[in-house]
VOGU-3710 file (C-alpha; in Angstrom, 3 decimals, decimal comma):
1> mgagapggag> 13,303/-10,606/-1,752  15,062/-9,417/-4,866  18,100/-11,143/-6,315  20,257/-10,975/-9,388  23,751/-11,025/-10,759  25,310/-8,535/-13,144  27,579/-11,217/-14,512  31,124/-10,173/-15,209  32,173/-6,667/-14,492  33,642/-6,298/-17,929
11> gglrtslsgl> 31,433/-5,262/-20,851  32,636/-3,489/-23,935  35,944/-1,640/-23,922  34,203/1,485/-25,127  31,863/1,281/-22,144  34,860/0,919/-19,867  36,450/4,041/-21,391  33,280/5,975/-20,612  33,863/5,122/-16,949  36,845/7,448/-16,680
21> ttrgrsflaa> 36,396/9,773/-13,741  37,243/13,473/-13,778  40,636/12,598/-12,340  41,205/9,960/-15,002  40,253/12,311/-17,829  42,528/14,978/-16,363  45,440/12,530/-16,247  44,802/11,527/-19,848  44,515/15,111/-21,066  47,623/16,177/-19,149
31> giaaaacayv> 49,609/13,255/-20,547  48,634/14,029/-24,135  49,457/17,700/-23,667  52,824/16,877/-22,091  53,692/14,449/-24,880  52,797/17,035/-27,523  54,941/19,708/-25,850  57,825/17,255/-25,495  57,658/16,471/-29,211  57,715/20,173/-30,157
41> lgqgallrvg> 60,415/21,117/-27,669  62,450/17,943/-28,072  62,392/17,141/-24,381  62,728/13,367/-23,848  62,139/13,500/-20,094  58,916/15,417/-20,543  57,815/12,840/-23,131  58,275/10,030/-20,617  56,227/11,928/-18,043  53,488/12,561/-20,591
51> lllallplic> 53,358/8,912/-21,611  53,126/7,855/-17,968  50,241/10,251/-17,300  48,382/9,164/-20,449  48,934/5,425/-20,059  48,037/5,152/-16,364  44,263/5,731/-16,793  44,254/3,525/-19,909  45,941/0,719/-17,989  43,330/1,069/-15,241
61> vyalhrtrhr> 40,531/0,937/-17,845  41,959/-2,265/-19,312  42,460/-3,811/-15,872  38,834/-3,213/-14,903  37,682/-4,339/-18,323  39,460/-7,673/-17,866  38,325/-8,115/-14,282  35,634/-10,752/-13,973  33,952/-10,364/-10,621  31,069/-12,803/-10,506
71> vsgsrrltpe> 28,847/-11,568/-7,723  25,198/-12,013/-6,829  23,070/-9,661/-4,819  19,800/-9,928/-2,950  17,517/-7,623/-1,016  15,174/-8,437/1,871  12,501/-5,952/2,871  11,007/-6,236/6,384  8,116/-5,646/6,456  6,836/-5,152/2,930
81> rvsagaearv> 3,805/-3,190/4,146  4,181/-0,413/6,745  2,041/2,418/8,028  2,876/5,980/7,055  5,538/7,312/9,391  6,818/3,843/10,327  10,193/2,437/9,325  11,042/-0,595/7,232  14,418/-2,336/7,217  16,152/-3,226/3,963
91> qlrmdnvsrl> 18,924/-5,806/4,130  21,352/-6,143/1,211  23,539/-9,183/0,677  26,440/-9,606/-1,743  27,933/-13,019/-2,556  31,203/-13,532/-4,412  30,560/-16,641/-6,486  33,845/-16,496/-8,416  37,202/-18,118/-7,606  38,953/-14,782/-7,312
101> ptgllmlqdr> 38,673/-12,173/-4,577  37,046/-8,884/-5,429  38,591/-5,481/-5,059  37,013/-2,474/-3,425  33,288/-2,385/-4,161  30,749/0,406/-3,722  27,181/-0,775/-3,268  24,287/1,592/-3,964  20,552/1,008/-3,871  18,100/3,208/-5,745
111> vpyvlgprpr> 15,240/4,489/-3,606  12,635/7,205/-4,246  13,394/10,610/-2,807  10,491/10,473/-0,327  12,036/7,443/1,397  15,246/9,240/2,275  18,760/9,623/0,865  20,198/7,058/-1,494  22,104/4,482/0,604  25,741/3,831/-0,312
121> fvldrvepgg> 28,119/1,271/1,200  31,803/0,558/0,634  32,727/-3,122/0,771  36,305/-4,232/1,280  37,844/-7,196/-0,457  35,414/-10,141/-0,574  37,104/-13,523/-0,532  36,064/-16,284/-2,975  32,736/-17,721/-1,817  32,410/-14,981/0,786
131> rrevsyrvrs> 29,470/-12,722/1,502  28,816/-9,303/2,937  25,583/-8,002/4,454  24,585/-4,395/5,051  21,255/-2,803/5,912  19,495/0,538/5,948  16,083/1,902/6,932  13,463/3,717/4,893  10,544/5,810/6,071  7,786/7,813/4,413
141> dlrgryplgp> 5,067/10,077/5,775  3,214/9,757/2,461  1,277/6,619/1,638  1,909/4,925/-1,697  3,821/2,141/-3,421  7,535/2,792/-3,809  10,000/0,709/-5,859  13,344/-0,185/-4,302  16,123/-0,964/-6,751  17,706/-1,966/-8,908
151> lqlrltdpfg> 20,830/-2,530/-6,867  23,952/-0,967/-8,354  27,551/-2,091/-7,936  30,396/0,312/-8,560  33,927/-0,880/-9,325  36,872/1,459/-9,058  40,646/1,242/-9,347  43,006/2,086/-6,464  43,849/5,472/-8,014  40,222/6,561/-8,534
161> lveltrsfsa> 40,779/7,051/-12,275  38,007/4,704/-13,503  34,601/3,908/-12,066  32,269/1,349/-13,637  28,656/0,778/-12,608  26,820/-2,511/-12,995  23,105/-2,873/-12,189  21,185/-5,882/-10,965  17,794/-6,563/-12,498  15,608/-7,275/-9,452
171> ydtltviprt> 13,689/-4,749/-7,403  11,150/-4,809/-4,580  8,138/-2,687/-3,701  7,445/-1,044/-0,366  3,772/-0,366/0,316  3,095/2,489/2,718  -0,480/2,220/3,963  -2,467/4,937/5,773  -2,041/5,432/9,478  -4,662/3,687/11,575
181> eplppvrlag> -5,686/4,180/15,170  -7,432/1,761/17,534  -11,129/2,515/17,899  -13,255/1,915/20,996  -16,104/-0,610/20,754  -19,332/1,334/20,402  -22,941/0,515/19,627  -23,911/1,935/16,262  -27,436/2,320/14,988  -29,148/-0,610/13,357
191> qasgygdgsr> -26,352/-3,154/13,443  -25,568/-6,203/15,498  -21,998/-7,161/16,257  -19,959/-9,014/13,665  -20,976/-12,487/14,774  -24,177/-11,058/16,157  -26,108/-11,570/19,340  -28,621/-14,232/18,437  -27,664/-14,103/14,783  -26,785/-17,778/14,482
201> rslalagedd> -28,714/-19,670/11,841  -28,734/-23,109/10,311  -26,793/-23,445/7,093  -29,187/-26,160/6,063  -31,792/-23,430/5,695  -29,790/-20,416/4,519  -26,059/-21,071/4,615  -23,760/-18,112/4,146  -20,777/-20,081/2,881  -22,151/-23,312/1,442
211> viprdyrrgd> -25,508/-25,072/1,772  -24,104/-28,422/0,548  -23,272/-30,938/3,305  -19,537/-31,484/3,734  -17,437/-34,659/3,544  -17,424/-37,008/6,518  -14,421/-36,555/8,792  -13,131/-39,016/11,315  -14,842/-38,396/14,637  -18,042/-36,907/13,194
221> dlrrvhwrst> -21,280/-38,006/14,825  -22,977/-40,597/12,586  -26,334/-39,085/13,508  -25,359/-36,087/11,363  -24,908/-38,181/8,196  -26,892/-36,706/5,324  -28,089/-39,880/3,586  -29,511/-38,241/0,490  -26,197/-36,562/-0,310  -24,317/-39,742/0,627
231> arygelmvrr> -26,333/-41,693/-1,954  -25,815/-38,961/-4,536  -22,030/-38,626/-4,169  -21,208/-42,214/-3,255  -19,392/-41,263/-0,035  -20,395/-40,297/3,466  -21,614/-36,699/3,759  -22,582/-34,969/6,999  -24,761/-31,958/7,747  -23,007/-28,768/8,683
241> eeqpqrsrat> -23,425/-27,404/12,164  -24,982/-24,051/12,773  -22,566/-21,208/12,113  -22,800/-17,569/13,054  -23,998/-15,213/10,406  -21,451/-12,476/9,681  -22,831/-8,989/9,675  -21,864/-6,818/6,752  -20,484/-3,305/6,637  -19,618/-0,981/3,775
251> vlldtrstaf> -17,108/1,822/4,183  -17,772/4,533/1,602  -14,902/6,906/0,816  -15,610/10,073/-1,128  -12,603/10,684/-3,415  -13,973/13,458/-5,640  -11,346/16,083/-6,398  -14,056/18,751/-6,131  -14,866/17,678/-2,581  -11,436/18,257/-1,039
261> egagpdsafe> -8,795/20,950/-1,065  -5,111/20,827/-0,270  -2,581/18,011/-0,208  -0,070/16,493/2,145  -0,243/14,377/5,300  -2,388/16,932/7,156  -4,951/17,533/4,411  -8,638/16,717/4,697  -8,439/13,961/2,108  -5,568/12,199/3,888
271> wavsaaasal> -7,529/12,392/7,141  -10,510/10,756/5,427  -8,332/7,981/3,964  -6,714/7,292/7,343  -10,096/7,291/9,095  -11,530/4,877/6,514  -8,574/2,544/7,060  -9,101/2,665/10,835  -12,784/1,838/10,421  -12,056/-1,084/8,091
281> vhllehgfav> -9,469/-2,595/10,429  -11,791/-2,159/13,421  -14,737/-3,814/11,686  -12,623/-6,736/10,466  -11,300/-7,301/13,982  -14,890/-7,455/15,244  -15,955/-10,128/12,771  -17,693/-8,055/10,101  -17,613/-8,910/6,428  -16,612/-5,582/4,951
291> rlltdtgdsv> -16,036/-3,896/1,641  -14,558/-0,576/0,584  -16,643/1,515/-1,813  -15,678/4,790/-3,498  -17,722/7,447/-5,225  -16,825/5,817/-8,563  -18,892/2,754/-7,599  -15,819/0,499/-7,474  -15,854/-2,081/-4,700  -12,917/-3,740/-2,952
301> pgeggggfts> -12,664/-6,742/-2,601  -13,921/-7,704/-6,053  -17,377/-8,656/-7,135  -17,299/-12,238/-5,851  -19,703/-12,638/-2,932  -21,128/-9,172/-3,478  -17,745/-7,578/-2,944  -17,546/-8,469/0,752  -14,806/-10,326/2,597  -15,158/-13,925/3,608
311> gghesaeaag> -13,937/-15,557/6,771  -10,659/-17,173/7,739  -7,628/-16,892/5,495  -9,558/-15,099/2,777  -10,457/-12,378/5,261  -6,767/-11,738/5,988  -6,039/-11,525/2,270  -8,943/-9,136/1,797  -7,660/-6,951/4,628  -4,316/-6,702/2,876
321> llmdtlavvg> -6,050/-5,866/-0,388  -8,098/-3,145/1,312  -4,986/-1,549/2,813  -3,092/-1,805/-0,483  -5,989/-0,064/-2,212  -6,052/2,748/0,321  -2,281/3,113/-0,013  -2,653/4,316/-3,603  -6,181/5,750/-3,713  -6,285/9,243/-5,167
331> hsdgaglsra> -8,777/11,839/-6,247  -11,364/10,825/-8,825  -12,609/13,006/-11,656  -16,223/12,300/-10,763  -18,456/15,213/-9,944  -21,143/13,328/-8,039  -22,121/10,377/-5,862  -24,621/8,803/-8,255  -22,560/5,664/-8,919  -21,897/5,137/-5,240
341> hdavrgggag> -25,623/5,661/-4,596  -26,487/2,942/-7,137  -23,886/0,563/-5,691  -25,162/0,964/-2,124  -28,757/0,431/-3,221  -27,821/-2,734/-5,092  -27,946/-1,492/-8,684  -24,335/-0,576/-9,295  -21,008/-2,258/-9,727  -20,701/-3,021/-6,042
351> ggfgaargeg> -24,132/-4,668/-5,832  -25,214/-7,190/-3,281  -25,469/-4,968/-0,246  -28,580/-6,617/1,045  -30,761/-4,497/-1,222  -33,784/-6,647/-0,620  -33,204/-7,225/3,078  -32,029/-3,803/4,228  -29,009/-5,392/5,949  -25,661/-3,986/6,826
361> lliaffgdld> -23,924/-0,988/8,278  -22,847/1,916/6,084  -20,014/4,171/7,241  -19,295/7,095/4,920  -16,617/9,753/4,738  -17,836/12,716/2,704  -16,098/15,849/1,518  -17,954/18,960/0,388  -21,592/18,222/-0,505  -23,780/20,575/-2,481
371> evqtelaarm> -27,548/20,308/-2,329  -27,754/17,632/-5,048  -25,021/15,457/-3,513  -26,493/15,888/-0,047  -29,801/14,577/-1,331  -28,086/11,584/-2,988  -26,210/10,802/0,214  -29,436/11,055/2,210  -31,164/8,485/-0,026  -28,338/5,960/0,514
381> rqrtggavaf> -29,688/5,436/4,019  -32,905/3,784/2,814  -31,418/0,348/2,059  -29,086/-0,003/5,041  -29,512/-1,255/8,582  -27,550/1,663/9,991  -25,629/4,591/8,560  -22,923/6,825/10,020  -21,491/9,782/8,096  -18,401/11,858/8,831
391> vldsatwagr> -18,524/15,093/6,835  -15,462/17,246/6,152  -15,727/20,904/5,171  -12,880/21,941/2,866  -13,086/25,623/3,803  -12,604/24,811/7,472  -9,684/22,494/6,748  -8,075/25,115/4,504  -8,441/27,749/7,219  -10,842/29,905/5,215
401> paqahalppl> -14,231/31,333/6,230  -17,161/28,999/5,716  -18,684/31,546/3,328  -15,695/31,118/0,999  -17,513/28,501/-1,110  -21,000/28,467/-2,543  -22,230/25,461/-0,548  -24,987/25,044/2,004  -23,784/25,611/5,573  -22,249/22,539/7,165
411> eqrlgrlrda> -24,979/22,286/9,798  -27,597/22,341/7,056  -25,893/19,425/5,294  -25,637/17,489/8,536  -29,274/18,238/9,341  -30,474/16,857/6,011  -28,521/13,627/6,569  -29,887/13,285/10,094  -33,427/13,800/8,872  -32,875/10,858/6,499
421> gwtalaappg> -31,786/8,619/9,377  -28,002/9,059/9,267  -25,867/9,480/12,348  -24,002/12,459/10,900  -21,032/14,208/12,498  -18,711/16,977/11,372  -14,995/16,179/11,196  -13,101/19,376/12,068  -9,319/19,698/11,619  -7,154/18,227/14,348
431> tafgelwrsa> -9,810/15,889/15,726  -8,790/12,314/16,433  -10,992/9,860/14,606  -11,304/7,713/17,747  -13,126/10,566/19,477  -15,555/10,971/16,590  -16,130/7,218/16,517  -17,032/7,266/20,180  -19,300/10,266/19,587  -21,054/8,377/16,797
441> gttalgagap> -21,962/5,605/19,231  -23,140/8,078/21,857  -25,249/9,953/19,299  -26,813/6,734/18,032  -27,782/5,622/21,539  -29,071/9,072/22,366  -31,374/8,850/19,379  -32,764/5,579/20,722  -31,759/3,551/17,682  -31,297/-0,186/18,155
451> ggra> -27,825/-1,445/17,590  -24,952/-3,697/18,510  -21,313/-3,323/19,260  -18,910/-2,457/16,418
//
């Protein structure tokens, strides 16, 4: 919620004079001209008319300059994070905190062009201590972060000769995240479900969250008291119960500018971003600890815990962070996948992807791959429990012949990834990601790879 108060509606007299409208300036110019002609021609009646025309806008300027409307404004955005194509509601509230009623007010909120036209509202007289509420809706088909505000208040006189604008200081931000679609539960190669069939283990041996016994809570079984820790800390400590081990998954998004062509909601890159968001949401809902990795080697969430989400409340915060990151992700200047390769194999910035244990599921969204990048992508499979790749061909998405770029044929790229152990599928234009996701599970089972539901 944004709030603020522009204080009095006065300001400097020179500023008030600059608020003369076209009508006000015309009145002033006509009055001066009439007074000059009356002086030359000696016409007293014309002089009185000229003085009236010239003084009327000046009187209005002075009246608005002396007016002290003390108002406060606030904005409430619901929700603050929406999917592309969905609407958000913005509610504006004006409070008259002075002892005098206001005159006619025009309320205007500044919004980016992509969210729609600039909303304007006319508010009638607001009584002392009164309030007025208005609302409007915004919508964008393009993901991103868009500022709303500052709120502007326009004061005008009854004749429309002067118009003064006062701005509030607060603004809000609307985050438009990629579209997501529900995905069917499928069994992908080399990965158990999020809280895994038979994947429970004792935290006393290899705890995922904390191997230290916790504080005693009322109702705990005294047989679970950990006496060594109790003696060490001077208070009762109990052993933790067995907890399920969370499977890990990395979603790799190729953002290289050389790998994609075109722009707009229907471009190949936007499809890849939306598909990555759908995969992340699906994996989080099924109990996976996930991270988002790009070709730059950057990992989201941060480096704590190897860059993967935790459980509970932290998982919800990480999900929001993942969506906020995808809302603003753009093309990188990188020419290759070497940093992503190092991160997946445990030597890069992302690190910690079970390099020594070969754990985790890797889901990648690739753009155009030349022979070198195809080989790098193929080697990423070696340190993962399972790997699924969705490959986009820019020539196909741009509606050009496949021979239009000097790259290996798409089937050749897919074949090299499959030879390395990937479940690799082409992502043609117009295909729903849910269908490809289902095909990935069918392909993995057809290959006889072990797996679990994801």
